[in-house]
C-alpha positions, 0 to 999 in steps of 0.5 A: 503598462502596469496596472497602477489598483494592482496590489504589490506583489509579496516576498512570500509565494502565492498557493496556487493550488496543493495536492490532494492525497490521491486515492491509491495513498488512501488504501496504501495508508490503510492496508498497511495499518491493517497488516502492522495490526496482524503484525503486532497480533502475531508478534504478541502471541509470539512473546507468549507463546514464548513464556509460556511453559510449553514453548516446543521450537523456541528458535521457530518462535524466535524468528517468528518474531523479529520477523514480526518486529522486521515487517512492523517497522517497515509496514509504521516505514512506510505510513510514515514516509508517504505521510510525510510524501518523501520518495522512500514512501513511493518505495516502501508503498509500491514493494508493500504493493507488490507484496500484496501482489505476491500473497493473492498470488501464492492464494489464488494458486491454492485456490485453483489447485485444491478447488474444495467441491463435494464428491459428488460434484459432477464433472460440469459443477467442478468446471465451472467451479473453476471458472470461477476462481480462476476469474475471481483471481483475474481480477485481484490480481487486474486490480491490484496491479492498477493500484501498482500504477496509479500508486507508484507512476500516474500523475496525481502519485507523483505531485503527492510525492514529488512535493516536498512538506511545506512547500508550494507552486508559486502562482505564474509570473504575470508582469511576463505576460 
């Protein structure tokens, strides 16, 4: 028998919980904003060097400007789509994290190959420096892989990107229990 003192059911769904933005999404948006600023400055310097009189390679500079515009557009799309909780934002964010991962691999390779040490350094010093560089690169790659997994495939991230903006889960129906 239902409780006679219970309020009547409403046509408007009760909000049980609203998904909070995961930290991995915040981190992706911060990194995307920083990269967008870098590409914006690169575009500005490219435009300034195109209009200067001593531009020696205009086609190279123009290609660099086009690349900066495309990268800037993709970063803005990733930021906006992830803020609006669209699945496209999830995939663009995963692509951004994979690009950051590739940059770490590229920079780590050159860090390991070209370890800078003094000319009169001993072999033990060079070996220690190489091991330290390798461990630093390995830790960064592990952190980037963890960020990739948490951004794209963890339960909070799937909840964040799975819910459409403005909707929430409904409360369970109490009359059936």
